PyMOL Python script that loads the backbone (N, CA, C, O; Angstrom):
from pymol import cmd

cmd.read_pdbstr("""\
ATOM      1  N   MET A   1     111.273 105.858 123.733  1.00  0.00           N
ATOM      2  CA  MET A   1     112.679 104.584 123.465  1.00  0.00           C
ATOM      3  C   MET A   1     113.304 104.968 124.718  1.00  0.00           C
ATOM      4  O   MET A   1     113.655 104.093 125.510  1.00  0.00           O
ATOM      5  N   GLY A   2     113.498 106.390 125.004  1.00  0.00           N
ATOM      6  CA  GLY A   2     114.384 106.897 126.296  1.00  0.00           C
ATOM      7  C   GLY A   2     113.887 106.429 127.688  1.00  0.00           C
ATOM      8  O   GLY A   2     114.654 106.159 128.612  1.00  0.00           O
ATOM      9  N   ALA A   3     112.282 106.342 127.768  1.00  0.00           N
ATOM     10  CA  ALA A   3     111.740 106.288 128.860  1.00  0.00           C
ATOM     11  C   ALA A   3     112.146 104.615 129.327  1.00  0.00           C
ATOM     12  O   ALA A   3     112.570 104.182 130.398  1.00  0.00           O
ATOM     13  N   ALA A   4     111.890 104.073 128.324  1.00  0.00           N
ATOM     14  CA  ALA A   4     112.008 102.489 128.317  1.00  0.00           C
ATOM     15  C   ALA A   4     113.177 101.884 128.669  1.00  0.00           C
ATOM     16  O   ALA A   4     113.294 100.839 129.308  1.00  0.00           O
ATOM     17  N   ILE A   5     114.076 102.610 128.211  1.00  0.00           N
ATOM     18  CA  ILE A   5     115.484 102.407 128.460  1.00  0.00           C
ATOM     19  C   ILE A   5     115.958 102.543 129.859  1.00  0.00           C
ATOM     20  O   ILE A   5     116.530 101.628 130.451  1.00  0.00           O
ATOM     21  N   SER A   6     115.672 103.877 130.449  1.00  0.00           N
ATOM     22  CA  SER A   6     115.451 104.335 131.487  1.00  0.00           C
ATOM     23  C   SER A   6     114.802 103.291 132.866  1.00  0.00           C
ATOM     24  O   SER A   6     115.282 103.032 133.969  1.00  0.00           O
ATOM     25  N   ALA A   7     113.822 102.974 132.353  1.00  0.00           N
ATOM     26  CA  ALA A   7     112.893 101.987 133.226  1.00  0.00           C
ATOM     27  C   ALA A   7     114.158 100.765 133.397  1.00  0.00           C
ATOM     28  O   ALA A   7     114.679 100.452 134.468  1.00  0.00           O
ATOM     29  N   ASP A   8     114.494 100.164 131.997  1.00  0.00           N
ATOM     30  CA  ASP A   8     115.265  98.961 131.914  1.00  0.00           C
ATOM     31  C   ASP A   8     116.563  99.012 132.937  1.00  0.00           C
ATOM     32  O   ASP A   8     116.971  98.024 133.549  1.00  0.00           O
ATOM     33  N   VAL A   9     117.241 100.564 133.031  1.00  0.00           N
ATOM     34  CA  VAL A   9     118.265 100.543 133.713  1.00  0.00           C
ATOM     35  C   VAL A   9     118.010 100.805 135.380  1.00  0.00           C
ATOM     36  O   VAL A   9     118.938 100.667 136.177  1.00  0.00           O
ATOM     37  N   GLU A  10     116.679 101.187 135.795  1.00  0.00           N
ATOM     38  CA  GLU A  10     116.324 101.209 137.218  1.00  0.00           C
ATOM     39  C   GLU A  10     116.272  99.733 137.576  1.00  0.00           C
ATOM     40  O   GLU A  10     116.765  99.291 138.614  1.00  0.00           O
ATOM     41  N   ASN A  11     115.634  98.974 136.642  1.00  0.00           N
ATOM     42  CA  ASN A  11     115.295  97.766 136.911  1.00  0.00           C
ATOM     43  C   ASN A  11     116.247  96.614 137.106  1.00  0.00           C
ATOM     44  O   ASN A  11     115.955  95.470 137.456  1.00  0.00           O
ATOM     45  N   ASP A  12     117.790  97.254 136.737  1.00  0.00           N
ATOM     46  CA  ASP A  12     118.785  96.139 136.777  1.00  0.00           C
ATOM     47  C   ASP A  12     118.641  95.485 135.710  1.00  0.00           C
ATOM     48  O   ASP A  12     119.226  94.406 135.803  1.00  0.00           O
ATOM     49  N   VAL A  13     118.030  95.658 134.535  1.00  0.00           N
ATOM     50  CA  VAL A  13     118.034  94.568 133.409  1.00  0.00           C
ATOM     51  C   VAL A  13     119.262  94.659 132.845  1.00  0.00           C
ATOM     52  O   VAL A  13     119.631  93.537 132.499  1.00  0.00           O
ATOM     53  N   PHE A  14     120.069  95.514 132.597  1.00  0.00           N
ATOM     54  CA  PHE A  14     121.349  95.670 131.969  1.00  0.00           C
ATOM     55  C   PHE A  14     122.319  94.541 132.487  1.00  0.00           C
ATOM     56  O   PHE A  14     122.900  93.719 131.778  1.00  0.00           O
ATOM     57  N   ILE A  15     122.399  94.682 134.162  1.00  0.00           N
ATOM     58  CA  ILE A  15     123.076  94.175 134.592  1.00  0.00           C
ATOM     59  C   ILE A  15     122.774  92.551 134.519  1.00  0.00           C
ATOM     60  O   ILE A  15     123.741  91.824 134.746  1.00  0.00           O
ATOM     61  N   ARG A  16     121.619  91.981 134.247  1.00  0.00           N
ATOM     62  CA  ARG A  16     121.226  90.563 133.909  1.00  0.00           C
ATOM     63  C   ARG A  16     121.906  90.375 132.481  1.00  0.00           C
ATOM     64  O   ARG A  16     122.298  89.241 132.205  1.00  0.00           O
ATOM     65  N   PHE A  17     122.048  91.229 131.705  1.00  0.00           N
ATOM     66  CA  PHE A  17     122.061  91.313 130.242  1.00  0.00           C
ATOM     67  C   PHE A  17     123.830  90.875 130.325  1.00  0.00           C
ATOM     68  O   PHE A  17     124.372  90.096 129.540  1.00  0.00           O
ATOM     69  N   ARG A  18     124.412  91.478 131.292  1.00  0.00           N
ATOM     70  CA  ARG A  18     125.768  91.456 131.093  1.00  0.00           C
ATOM     71  C   ARG A  18     126.458  90.010 131.318  1.00  0.00           C
ATOM     72  O   ARG A  18     127.591  89.645 131.003  1.00  0.00           O
ATOM     73  N   SER A  19     125.227  89.170 132.082  1.00  0.00           N
ATOM     74  CA  SER A  19     125.876  87.872 132.246  1.00  0.00           C
ATOM     75  C   SER A  19     125.608  86.813 131.103  1.00  0.00           C
ATOM     76  O   SER A  19     125.935  85.626 131.064  1.00  0.00           O
ATOM     77  N   LEU A  20     124.906  87.597 130.163  1.00  0.00           N
ATOM     78  CA  LEU A  20     124.607  86.681 129.045  1.00  0.00           C
ATOM     79  C   LEU A  20     125.635  86.818 127.829  1.00  0.00           C
ATOM     80  O   LEU A  20     126.009  87.976 127.644  1.00  0.00           O
ATOM     81  N   PRO A  21     126.146  85.886 126.993  1.00  0.00           N
ATOM     82  CA  PRO A  21     127.256  85.858 125.945  1.00  0.00           C
ATOM     83  C   PRO A  21     126.761  86.538 124.906  1.00  0.00           C
ATOM     84  O   PRO A  21     126.801  85.940 123.831  1.00  0.00           O
ATOM     85  N   ILE A  22     126.143  87.997 124.916  1.00  0.00           N
ATOM     86  CA  ILE A  22     125.651  88.953 123.754  1.00  0.00           C
ATOM     87  C   ILE A  22     126.671  90.344 123.841  1.00  0.00           C
ATOM     88  O   ILE A  22     127.349  90.720 124.797  1.00  0.00           O
ATOM     89  N   SER A  23     126.542  90.860 122.696  1.00  0.00           N
ATOM     90  CA  SER A  23     127.419  92.115 122.695  1.00  0.00           C
ATOM     91  C   SER A  23     126.601  93.190 123.562  1.00  0.00           C
ATOM     92  O   SER A  23     125.379  93.126 123.701  1.00  0.00           O
ATOM     93  N   ASN A  24     127.347  94.107 124.084  1.00  0.00           N
ATOM     94  CA  ASN A  24     126.812  95.350 124.648  1.00  0.00           C
ATOM     95  C   ASN A  24     125.501  96.009 123.967  1.00  0.00           C
ATOM     96  O   ASN A  24     124.550  96.481 124.591  1.00  0.00           O
ATOM     97  N   SER A  25     125.635  95.949 122.618  1.00  0.00           N
ATOM     98  CA  SER A  25     124.827  96.772 122.069  1.00  0.00           C
ATOM     99  C   SER A  25     123.701  96.137 121.335  1.00  0.00           C
ATOM    100  O   SER A  25     123.111  96.706 120.417  1.00  0.00           O
ATOM    101  N   ALA A  26     123.398  94.859 121.792  1.00  0.00           N
ATOM    102  CA  ALA A  26     122.155  94.135 121.507  1.00  0.00           C
ATOM    103  C   ALA A  26     120.852  94.407 121.955  1.00  0.00           C
ATOM    104  O   ALA A  26     119.830  94.391 121.269  1.00  0.00           O
ATOM    105  N   PRO A  27     120.965  94.676 123.239  1.00  0.00           N
ATOM    106  CA  PRO A  27     119.639  95.061 123.870  1.00  0.00           C
ATOM    107  C   PRO A  27     119.115  96.321 123.267  1.00  0.00           C
ATOM    108  O   PRO A  27     117.915  96.416 123.010  1.00  0.00           O
ATOM    109  N   LEU A  28     120.105  97.474 122.982  1.00  0.00           N
ATOM    110  CA  LEU A  28     119.763  98.697 122.674  1.00  0.00           C
ATOM    111  C   LEU A  28     119.201  98.508 121.194  1.00  0.00           C
ATOM    112  O   LEU A  28     118.128  99.018 120.872  1.00  0.00           O
ATOM    113  N   ILE A  29     120.089  97.635 120.164  1.00  0.00           N
ATOM    114  CA  ILE A  29     119.417  97.398 118.909  1.00  0.00           C
ATOM    115  C   ILE A  29     118.073  96.938 119.020  1.00  0.00           C
ATOM    116  O   ILE A  29     117.155  97.505 118.428  1.00  0.00           O
ATOM    117  N   ALA A  30     117.902  95.908 119.771  1.00  0.00           N
ATOM    118  CA  ALA A  30     116.563  95.347 119.888  1.00  0.00           C
ATOM    119  C   ALA A  30     115.603  95.952 120.285  1.00  0.00           C
ATOM    120  O   ALA A  30     114.472  95.672 119.888  1.00  0.00           O
ATOM    121  N   ARG A  31     115.869  97.008 121.242  1.00  0.00           N
ATOM    122  CA  ARG A  31     114.749  97.980 121.600  1.00  0.00           C
ATOM    123  C   ARG A  31     113.985  98.820 120.523  1.00  0.00           C
ATOM    124  O   ARG A  31     112.792  99.021 120.296  1.00  0.00           O
ATOM    125  N   GLY A  32     115.262  99.265 119.902  1.00  0.00           N
ATOM    126  CA  GLY A  32     114.900 100.327 118.563  1.00  0.00           C
ATOM    127  C   GLY A  32     114.406  99.406 117.591  1.00  0.00           C
ATOM    128  O   GLY A  32     113.863  99.928 116.617  1.00  0.00           O
ATOM    129  N   LEU A  33     114.471  98.001 117.626  1.00  0.00           N
ATOM    130  CA  LEU A  33     113.672  97.671 116.337  1.00  0.00           C
ATOM    131  C   LEU A  33     112.326  97.342 116.835  1.00  0.00           C
ATOM    132  O   LEU A  33     111.346  97.420 116.095  1.00  0.00           O
ATOM    133  N   VAL A  34     112.241  96.939 118.193  1.00  0.00           N
ATOM    134  CA  VAL A  34     110.854  96.657 118.626  1.00  0.00           C
ATOM    135  C   VAL A  34     110.316  97.888 118.585  1.00  0.00           C
ATOM    136  O   VAL A  34     109.164  97.910 118.152  1.00  0.00           O
ATOM    137  N   SER A  35     110.931  99.243 118.997  1.00  0.00           N
ATOM    138  CA  SER A  35     110.001 100.330 118.707  1.00  0.00           C
ATOM    139  C   SER A  35     109.729 100.934 117.178  1.00  0.00           C
ATOM    140  O   SER A  35     108.875 101.802 116.991  1.00  0.00           O
ATOM    141  N   LEU A  36     110.575 100.364 116.064  1.00  0.00           N
ATOM    142  CA  LEU A  36     110.202 100.525 114.853  1.00  0.00           C
ATOM    143  C   LEU A  36     109.188  99.441 114.549  1.00  0.00           C
ATOM    144  O   LEU A  36     108.430  99.680 113.610  1.00  0.00           O
ATOM    145  N   LEU A  37     109.065  98.434 115.105  1.00  0.00           N
ATOM    146  CA  LEU A  37     107.782  97.560 114.355  1.00  0.00           C
ATOM    147  C   LEU A  37     106.709  98.044 115.125  1.00  0.00           C
ATOM    148  O   LEU A  37     105.600  98.056 114.590  1.00  0.00           O
ATOM    149  N   TYR A  38     106.840  98.483 116.389  1.00  0.00           N
ATOM    150  CA  TYR A  38     105.615  99.044 116.744  1.00  0.00           C
ATOM    151  C   TYR A  38     104.925 100.269 116.024  1.00  0.00           C
ATOM    152  O   TYR A  38     103.729 100.278 115.733  1.00  0.00           O
ATOM    153  N   ALA A  39     105.924 101.439 115.731  1.00  0.00           N
ATOM    154  CA  ALA A  39     105.199 102.282 114.959  1.00  0.00           C
ATOM    155  C   ALA A  39     104.898 101.833 113.347  1.00  0.00           C
ATOM    156  O   ALA A  39     104.218 102.523 112.587  1.00  0.00           O
ATOM    157  N   ALA A  40     105.449 100.715 113.023  1.00  0.00           N
ATOM    158  CA  ALA A  40     105.126 100.467 111.557  1.00  0.00           C
ATOM    159  C   ALA A  40     103.492  99.668 111.540  1.00  0.00           C
ATOM    160  O   ALA A  40     102.663  99.684 110.630  1.00  0.00           O
ATOM    161  N   ILE A  41     103.422  99.054 112.774  1.00  0.00           N
ATOM    162  CA  ILE A  41     102.325  98.359 113.269  1.00  0.00           C
ATOM    163  C   ILE A  41     100.996  99.600 113.324  1.00  0.00           C
ATOM    164  O   ILE A  41      99.845  99.520 112.895  1.00  0.00           O
ATOM    165  N   VAL A  42     101.720 100.754 114.049  1.00  0.00           N
ATOM    166  CA  VAL A  42     100.393 101.513 114.391  1.00  0.00           C
ATOM    167  C   VAL A  42     100.235 102.082 113.046  1.00  0.00           C
ATOM    168  O   VAL A  42      99.091 102.023 112.595  1.00  0.00           O
ATOM    169  N   TYR A  43     101.118 102.608 112.325  1.00  0.00           N
ATOM    170  CA  TYR A  43     100.705 103.417 110.888  1.00  0.00           C
ATOM    171  C   TYR A  43      99.879 102.161 110.233  1.00  0.00           C
ATOM    172  O   TYR A  43      98.796 102.483 109.744  1.00  0.00           O
ATOM    173  N   ILE A  44     100.161 101.058 110.171  1.00  0.00           N
ATOM    174  CA  ILE A  44      99.117 100.271 109.219  1.00  0.00           C
ATOM    175  C   ILE A  44      97.809 100.601 109.748  1.00  0.00           C
ATOM    176  O   ILE A  44      96.934 101.186 109.110  1.00  0.00           O
ATOM    177  N   LEU A  45      97.702 100.118 111.177  1.00  0.00           N
ATOM    178  CA  LEU A  45      96.335 100.049 111.918  1.00  0.00           C
ATOM    179  C   LEU A  45      95.752 101.615 111.711  1.00  0.00           C
ATOM    180  O   LEU A  45      94.527 101.635 111.824  1.00  0.00           O
ATOM    181  N   ILE A  46      96.238 102.689 111.484  1.00  0.00           N
ATOM    182  CA  ILE A  46      95.843 103.940 111.119  1.00  0.00           C
ATOM    183  C   ILE A  46      95.190 103.944 109.879  1.00  0.00           C
ATOM    184  O   ILE A  46      94.006 104.225 109.693  1.00  0.00           O
ATOM    185  N   GLY A  47      96.046 103.610 109.017  1.00  0.00           N
ATOM    186  CA  GLY A  47      95.786 103.381 107.552  1.00  0.00           C
ATOM    187  C   GLY A  47      94.297 102.369 107.474  1.00  0.00           C
ATOM    188  O   GLY A  47      93.234 102.750 106.983  1.00  0.00           O
ATOM    189  N   ILE A  48      94.431 101.653 107.799  1.00  0.00           N
ATOM    190  CA  ILE A  48      92.965 100.523 107.726  1.00  0.00           C
ATOM    191  C   ILE A  48      91.859 101.198 108.563  1.00  0.00           C
ATOM    192  O   ILE A  48      90.731 101.025 108.101  1.00  0.00           O
ATOM    193  N   SER A  49      91.910 101.708 109.349  1.00  0.00           N
ATOM    194  CA  SER A  49      90.979 102.410 110.122  1.00  0.00           C
ATOM    195  C   SER A  49      90.516 103.691 109.488  1.00  0.00           C
ATOM    196  O   SER A  49      89.399 104.166 109.695  1.00  0.00           O
ATOM    197  N   GLY A  50      91.430 104.232 108.704  1.00  0.00           N
ATOM    198  CA  GLY A  50      91.292 105.845 107.834  1.00  0.00           C
ATOM    199  C   GLY A  50      90.251 105.057 106.623  1.00  0.00           C
ATOM    200  O   GLY A  50      89.124 105.497 106.396  1.00  0.00           O
ATOM    201  N   MET A  51      90.722 104.040 106.021  1.00  0.00           N
ATOM    202  CA  MET A  51      90.257 103.369 104.698  1.00  0.00           C
ATOM    203  C   MET A  51      88.645 102.723 105.120  1.00  0.00           C
ATOM    204  O   MET A  51      87.878 102.562 104.170  1.00  0.00           O
ATOM    205  N   LEU A  52      88.195 102.399 106.378  1.00  0.00           N
ATOM    206  CA  LEU A  52      87.222 101.824 106.802  1.00  0.00           C
ATOM    207  C   LEU A  52      86.269 103.166 107.066  1.00  0.00           C
ATOM    208  O   LEU A  52      85.041 103.086 107.031  1.00  0.00           O
ATOM    209  N   ILE A  53      86.782 104.062 107.260  1.00  0.00           N
ATOM    210  CA  ILE A  53      85.638 105.230 107.484  1.00  0.00           C
ATOM    211  C   ILE A  53      85.494 106.127 106.246  1.00  0.00           C
ATOM    212  O   ILE A  53      84.708 107.055 106.058  1.00  0.00           O
ATOM    213  N   GLY A  54      86.462 105.613 105.435  1.00  0.00           N
ATOM    214  CA  GLY A  54      86.252 106.893 103.880  1.00  0.00           C
ATOM    215  C   GLY A  54      87.415 107.204 103.102  1.00  0.00           C
ATOM    216  O   GLY A  54      87.466 107.452 101.897  1.00  0.00           O
ATOM    217  N   TRP A  55      88.351 107.159 103.953  1.00  0.00           N
ATOM    218  CA  TRP A  55      89.902 108.076 103.660  1.00  0.00           C
ATOM    219  C   TRP A  55      90.143 107.089 101.903  1.00  0.00           C
ATOM    220  O   TRP A  55      90.138 105.879 101.676  1.00  0.00           O
ATOM    221  N   ARG A  56      90.299 108.099 101.123  1.00  0.00           N
ATOM    222  CA  ARG A  56      91.320 107.268  99.958  1.00  0.00           C
ATOM    223  C   ARG A  56      92.695 107.875  99.640  1.00  0.00           C
ATOM    224  O   ARG A  56      92.865 109.015 100.072  1.00  0.00           O
ATOM    225  N   MET A  57      93.667 107.333  98.986  1.00  0.00           N
ATOM    226  CA  MET A  57      94.728 107.903  98.647  1.00  0.00           C
ATOM    227  C   MET A  57      94.680 108.559  97.394  1.00  0.00           C
ATOM    228  O   MET A  57      94.070 107.903  96.549  1.00  0.00           O
ATOM    229  N   HIS A  58      95.096 109.567  97.031  1.00  0.00           N
ATOM    230  CA  HIS A  58      94.878 110.064  95.754  1.00  0.00           C
ATOM    231  C   HIS A  58      96.620 110.085  95.019  1.00  0.00           C
ATOM    232  O   HIS A  58      97.117 110.807  94.155  1.00  0.00           O
ATOM    233  N   GLY A  59      96.977 109.356  95.538  1.00  0.00           N
ATOM    234  CA  GLY A  59      98.400 108.873  94.631  1.00  0.00           C
ATOM    235  C   GLY A  59      99.059 107.731  94.804  1.00  0.00           C
ATOM    236  O   GLY A  59      98.304 106.986  95.428  1.00  0.00           O
ATOM    237  N   SER A  60      99.997 107.237  94.596  1.00  0.00           N
ATOM    238  CA  SER A  60     100.511 105.838  94.382  1.00  0.00           C
ATOM    239  C   SER A  60     100.960 105.510  95.775  1.00  0.00           C
ATOM    240  O   SER A  60     100.882 106.355  96.667  1.00  0.00           O
ATOM    241  N   LEU A  61     101.541 104.016  96.034  1.00  0.00           N
ATOM    242  CA  LEU A  61     101.795 103.655  97.331  1.00  0.00           C
ATOM    243  C   LEU A  61     103.075 104.241  97.737  1.00  0.00           C
ATOM    244  O   LEU A  61     103.316 104.526  98.911  1.00  0.00           O
ATOM    245  N   ALA A  62     104.081 104.464  96.552  1.00  0.00           N
ATOM    246  CA  ALA A  62     105.242 105.035  96.876  1.00  0.00           C
ATOM    247  C   ALA A  62     105.225 106.393  97.230  1.00  0.00           C
ATOM    248  O   ALA A  62     106.231 106.865  97.760  1.00  0.00           O
ATOM    249  N   ASP A  63     103.823 107.393  96.934  1.00  0.00           N
ATOM    250  CA  ASP A  63     103.722 108.552  97.329  1.00  0.00           C
ATOM    251  C   ASP A  63     103.222 108.455  99.320  1.00  0.00           C
ATOM    252  O   ASP A  63     103.569 109.286 100.158  1.00  0.00           O
ATOM    253  N   ALA A  64     102.469 107.358  99.552  1.00  0.00           N
ATOM    254  CA  ALA A  64     102.052 107.315 100.694  1.00  0.00           C
ATOM    255  C   ALA A  64     103.137 106.632 101.653  1.00  0.00           C
ATOM    256  O   ALA A  64     103.016 106.827 102.862  1.00  0.00           O
ATOM    257  N   VAL A  65     104.186 105.845 101.181  1.00  0.00           N
ATOM    258  CA  VAL A  65     105.508 105.858 102.056  1.00  0.00           C
ATOM    259  C   VAL A  65     106.434 106.813 102.014  1.00  0.00           C
ATOM    260  O   VAL A  65     107.315 106.749 102.871  1.00  0.00           O
ATOM    261  N   LEU A  66     106.468 107.797 101.138  1.00  0.00           N
ATOM    262  CA  LEU A  66     107.196 108.730 101.073  1.00  0.00           C
ATOM    263  C   LEU A  66     106.669 109.802 101.931  1.00  0.00           C
ATOM    264  O   LEU A  66     107.498 110.628 102.314  1.00  0.00           O
ATOM    265  N   ALA A  67     105.307 109.964 102.349  1.00  0.00           N
ATOM    266  CA  ALA A  67     104.627 111.024 103.288  1.00  0.00           C
ATOM    267  C   ALA A  67     105.019 110.425 104.547  1.00  0.00           C
ATOM    268  O   ALA A  67     105.566 111.165 105.364  1.00  0.00           O
ATOM    269  N   LEU A  68     104.841 109.269 104.827  1.00  0.00           N
ATOM    270  CA  LEU A  68     105.053 108.476 106.162  1.00  0.00           C
ATOM    271  C   LEU A  68     106.324 108.571 106.315  1.00  0.00           C
ATOM    272  O   LEU A  68     106.398 108.785 107.525  1.00  0.00           O
ATOM    273  N   CYS A  69     107.405 108.559 105.913  1.00  0.00           N
ATOM    274  CA  CYS A  69     108.965 108.610 106.442  1.00  0.00           C
ATOM    275  C   CYS A  69     109.069 110.215 106.313  1.00  0.00           C
ATOM    276  O   CYS A  69     109.923 110.670 107.074  1.00  0.00           O
ATOM    277  N   TRP A  70     108.475 111.076 105.613  1.00  0.00           N
ATOM    278  CA  TRP A  70     108.702 112.466 105.870  1.00  0.00           C
ATOM    279  C   TRP A  70     108.360 112.936 107.368  1.00  0.00           C
ATOM    280  O   TRP A  70     109.011 113.760 108.011  1.00  0.00           O
ATOM    281  N   TYR A  71     107.369 112.345 107.738  1.00  0.00           N
ATOM    282  CA  TYR A  71     106.255 112.538 108.833  1.00  0.00           C
ATOM    283  C   TYR A  71     107.101 112.448 109.886  1.00  0.00           C
ATOM    284  O   TYR A  71     106.669 112.544 111.035  1.00  0.00           O
TER     285      TYR A  71
END
""", "prot")
cmd.dss("prot")
cmd.show_as("cartoon", "prot")
cmd.util.cbc("prot")
cmd.orient("prot")
């Protein structure tokens, strides 16, 4: 996420955002939410791929979610 924000600063994206009627934290929060969504999609695709090749969970769904949060 830091590299993406650095690229935005170098490309003057934040200067353009200052002309809009949004809060100063909105672009940073949006970037964080997009990164979180991207990570969730990647975790889901990895889980589906694993199940297609034979991986199975030996616990509950809550155990799997806790394992992902711990990672």
